Structures are given as structure tokens and as C-alpha cells.
C-alpha positions in Angstrom: 0.0 0.0 0.0 3.0 2.3 0.7 4.2 1.8 -2.9 0.8 2.7 -4.3 0.6 5.8 -2.1 4.2 6.8 -3.2 3.4 6.2 -6.8 0.2 8.3 -6.6 2.1 11.1 -4.8 4.8 11.0 -7.5 2.2 11.2 -10.3 3.1 7.8 -11.7 -0.4 6.3 -12.5 1.1 3.3 -14.3 3.2 2.3 -11.3 0.2 2.7 -9.0 -2.0 0.6 -11.3 0.6 -2.2 -11.4 1.1 -2.2 -7.6 -2.7 -2.2 -7.1 -3.0 -5.2 -9.3 -0.3 -6.9 -7.3 -2.2 -6.1 -4.0 -5.4 -7.5 -5.6 -3.7 -10.7 -6.6 -2.1 -11.2 -3.1 -5.5 -10.6 -1.4 -7.2 -13.0 -3.8 -4.6 -15.7 -3.2 -4.8 -15.2 0.5 -8.6 -15.2 0.7 -9.1 -18.1 -1.7 -5.9 -20.0 -0.9 -5.0 -20.1 -4.5 -1.5 -21.0 -5.5 0.2 -18.5 -7.7 0.7 -19.6 -11.3 4.2 -20.9 -11.8 4.1 -21.0 -15.6 4.3 -17.5 -17.1 2.4 -16.8 -20.4 5.7 -15.9 -22.2 4.0 -15.0 -25.6 1.7 -12.6 -23.8 4.6 -11.1 -21.8 6.6 -10.7 -25.0 3.6 -8.9 -26.6 3.3 -6.6 -23.6 7.0 -5.8 -23.7 6.7 -4.9 -27.4 3.7 -2.7 -26.6 5.7 -1.0 -23.8 8.7 -0.5 -26.1 6.4 1.3 -28.6 5.0 3.5 -25.8 8.2 4.4 -23.9 7.6 8.1 -24.0 3.8 8.3 -24.2 3.2 5.5 -21.8 0.0 3.5 -21.4 -2.3 2.2 -18.8 -2.9 -1.4 -17.8 -6.5 -1.0 -19.1 -5.2 0.1 -22.5 -2.8 -2.8 -22.6 -5.5 -5.2 -21.5 -7.8 -4.1 -24.3 -5.1 -4.3 -26.9 -3.8 -7.7 -25.8 -7.2 -9.2 -24.8 -6.0 -10.2 -21.3 -7.0 -9.2 -17.8 -4.6 -6.6 -16.2 -3.6 -8.9 -13.3 -2.8 -11.7 -15.8 -0.6 -9.2 -17.8 1.3 -8.1 -14.6 1.8 -11.7 -13.4 2.9 -13.0 -16.8 5.3 -10.1 -17.4 6.7 -10.3 -13.9 7.2 -14.1 -14.1 8.8 -13.9 -17.6 11.1 -10.9 -17.0 11.6 -10.7 -13.2 10.2 -7.2 -12.8 6.7 -5.7 -13.1 5.8 -3.9 -16.3 5.9 -0.4 -14.7 9.5 -0.9 -13.6 10.5 -2.1 -17.1 8.9 1.0 -18.7 10.6 3.3 -16.1 14.0 1.6 -16.8 13.5 2.1 -20.5 12.8 5.8 -19.9 15.8 6.2 -17.7 18.0 4.6 -20.4 16.5 7.0 -23.0 17.4 10.0 -20.7 20.8 8.6 -20.1 21.5 8.6 -23.8 20.1 12.2 -24.1 22.3 13.4 -21.3 25.4 11.8 -23.0 24.3 13.8 -26.2 24.4 17.0 -24.1 20.7 17.6 -23.5 19.8 19.3 -20.2 18.2 17.0 -17.6 15.0 18.9 -17.4 14.5 18.8 -21.1 15.4 15.1 -21.3 13.1 14.2 -18.5 10.0 15.6 -20.3 11.2 14.2 -23.7 11.4 10.7 -22.2 7.9 10.8 -20.6 8.7 11.8 -17.0 6.5 14.5 -15.4 9.5 16.7 -14.5 13.1 16.6 -13.4 12.3 15.6 -9.9 10.3 12.6 -11.1 13.3 11.7 -13.3 15.8 12.1 -10.6 14.0 9.8 -8.2 13.9 7.0 -10.8 17.3 7.7 -12.3 18.8 7.3 -8.8 16.9 4.0 -8.2 17.9 2.5 -11.6 21.4 3.8 -12.0 22.4 4.6 -8.4 23.2 8.2 -9.1 21.5 11.5 -10.0 21.4 12.8 -13.6 23.7 15.7 -12.6 26.3 13.4 -11.1 26.1 11.1 -14.1 26.8 14.0 -16.5 29.6 15.3 -14.2 31.2 11.9 -14.0 31.5 11.3 -17.7 35.0 11.8 -19.2 35.6 15.2 -20.9 36.5 15.1 -24.6 39.8 16.7 -25.6 39.6 19.3 -28.3 
């Protein structure tokens, strides 16, 4: 629940949706004593990954992905997480951080790169950049070797 609250506070609806689906699944399993599925739906997970790759900047909701792929949102999250070892929102965020990293290496300012990659603002980027890469965008840019002229 803390993750959902933090995601909503940070304006990341996709992360909040993904976490809410995980809470729903945990509650259902607990209440019904269902064993979690051990066999991921790899083809579905692959199709979701392709959909996420196409929407790195624009993003998408679990409902949109569910309609496009014809699967329930909880099935999407479970299959993706089992196949790739991380939930879909974390994959999408990592792809966005990688996009920003490349923009920073090309000399774009962090605030501009943040918005261009689909983050709400530079603070939103910095939080995720630090989580994914272990440093801030400013420190990342400052640590790169200078080119000789």
C-alpha cells in the first residue's frame, strides 16, 4: 500500500496501477488459498513488452494494454513479472531512464530530457534515475569523461 501511495504522490499512475493489481492478486490468493501460477504466459509477456517498447515516451495504462492484448490486467502483470523478473511499470521506467541517459550523453539538459522521455518533471526523473542507476542525472553528467579538443 505504501508503494501505491508513493506512486500516486509522485504522479506515476502506471506504477500505482501495477502495484494495485499486485495487491489485488495477493489478497485473492490469501482469501481463496490459490497457489500463484508458476508458468508465465511468455508469448503474452513478450507482446506486452513490445507494446511498452512502442510507448516508452507516451506510456499506457494497464486497461489500455488489457484491451489491446485481450487479457486481464492482473494476468498481464503476473505474466510479465514471471517472464522478466520485474513488473511492467518498472520495465517501462527503466527504458525511460535509459533514454534519458542517452540524451544526457548527447548533451541535452536533464529537465528537457526528463520531459522528452515521458517523466513528469526533473524531480520525477531524478527519483527513478537514482533508483535505476544509483546516481543522479547531474552526477552522471559530471562523472563522464571530458573530450579533448
